[in-house]
C-alpha positions in Angstrom: -42.8 63.8 -93.5 -40.8 67.0 -93.8 -37.5 65.2 -93.4 -36.2 66.6 -90.2 -36.4 66.1 -86.4 -36.9 68.7 -83.8 -35.9 69.1 -80.2 -37.1 71.6 -77.5 -40.3 72.8 -76.1 -41.5 74.0 -72.7 -41.2 70.5 -71.3 -38.0 69.4 -73.0 -35.6 72.4 -73.2 -32.8 71.8 -75.6 -30.9 74.9 -74.3 -31.2 76.0 -70.7 -33.8 78.7 -70.1 -34.9 78.5 -73.7 -38.1 76.6 -74.6 -37.7 77.2 -78.4 -37.9 74.5 -81.0 -34.7 73.6 -82.9 -33.9 71.4 -85.9 -31.8 68.5 -84.5 -31.4 66.3 -87.6 -32.1 66.5 -91.4 -32.8 63.3 -93.2 -30.7 62.8 -96.3 -32.9 63.0 -99.4 -35.9 64.2 -97.3 -37.9 67.3 -98.2 -35.9 69.7 -96.1 -32.6 68.3 -97.4 -33.6 68.6 -101.0 -34.9 72.1 -100.4 -31.5 73.0 -98.9 -32.5 76.1 -96.8 -33.0 74.5 -93.4 -30.0 73.6 -91.4 -29.4 71.5 -88.2 -29.3 73.9 -85.3 -31.8 76.4 -86.8 -34.5 77.7 -84.4 -38.0 77.4 -85.8 -40.1 80.4 -84.8 -43.3 79.6 -86.7 -45.0 77.0 -88.9 -47.5 78.3 -91.5 -47.7 81.5 -89.5 -48.4 79.7 -86.2 -46.0 80.9 -83.5 -44.1 78.0 -81.7 -43.4 80.0 -78.6 -44.4 78.4 -75.3 -45.4 75.0 -76.8 -44.8 71.6 -75.4 -42.6 69.3 -77.6 -45.5 67.0 -78.5 -47.7 70.0 -79.5 -45.0 71.3 -81.8 -44.6 67.8 -83.3 -48.4 67.8 -84.0 -48.2 71.1 -85.7 -45.5 69.8 -88.1 -47.5 66.6 -88.7 -50.6 68.5 -89.6 -48.8 71.3 -91.6 -50.0 70.0 -95.0 -48.2 69.8 -98.3 -47.1 73.5 -98.6 -45.2 74.4 -95.5 -43.9 77.8 -94.6 -41.3 78.0 -91.8 -40.0 81.1 -90.1 -36.5 80.3 -88.7 -33.6 82.0 -87.0 -30.3 80.8 -88.3 -28.0 79.4 -85.7 -25.0 81.5 -84.8 -22.6 78.7 -84.6 -22.8 74.9 -84.8 -24.2 73.4 -81.6 -22.4 70.0 -81.7 -19.3 70.1 -83.9 -18.7 70.8 -87.6 -21.5 71.1 -90.1 -21.2 69.4 -93.5 -21.6 72.6 -95.6 -21.6 76.3 -95.0 -23.8 78.3 -97.3 -25.3 80.7 -94.7 -22.7 83.5 -95.2 -20.4 82.6 -92.4 -16.9 83.8 -93.2 -15.1 81.0 -91.4 -12.4 83.4 -90.1 -10.7 83.4 -86.7 -12.8 84.5 -83.7 -11.9 87.9 -82.4 -10.8 86.5 -79.1 -8.2 84.3 -80.9 -6.5 87.5 -82.0 -7.1 89.8 -79.1 -6.0 87.5 -76.2 -2.5 86.8 -77.5 -2.1 90.5 -78.5 -3.1 91.6 -75.0 -0.8 89.1 -73.4 2.1 90.3 -75.4 1.3 93.9 -74.5 1.2 93.0 -70.8 4.6 91.3 -71.0 6.0 94.3 -72.8 4.8 96.7 -70.2 6.1 94.5 -67.4 9.6 94.3 -69.0 9.6 98.1 -69.5 8.7 98.7 -65.9 11.3 96.3 -64.6 13.9 97.9 -66.9 13.1 101.4 -65.6 13.3 100.3 -62.0 16.9 99.1 -62.5 18.0 102.5 -63.8 
């Protein structure tokens, strides 16, 4: 096999309102693991040029089983891990703080400062 499992399809949506096919698990020492480019959580858009859009899960599985020896996958890299941390990060993610982690406390401090200023001005 190709060394990975998939989830999704029109009959088994992995993400609400999304019938796409996703990589759910990569087998250690399998073909996909040894190649190193495919990651858990990646969306698979096509196999050997065949679009996976609007396929049932079992039909997608059949496409993978009959893909042959040389397999070409068109994928969309996941934006963030779906279920917890990933073992390695080599897809260009910076690993920095999310913007909200900086903006929310900053806005809260600004709101408190404005409130204090207004209260102080009322007493004068």
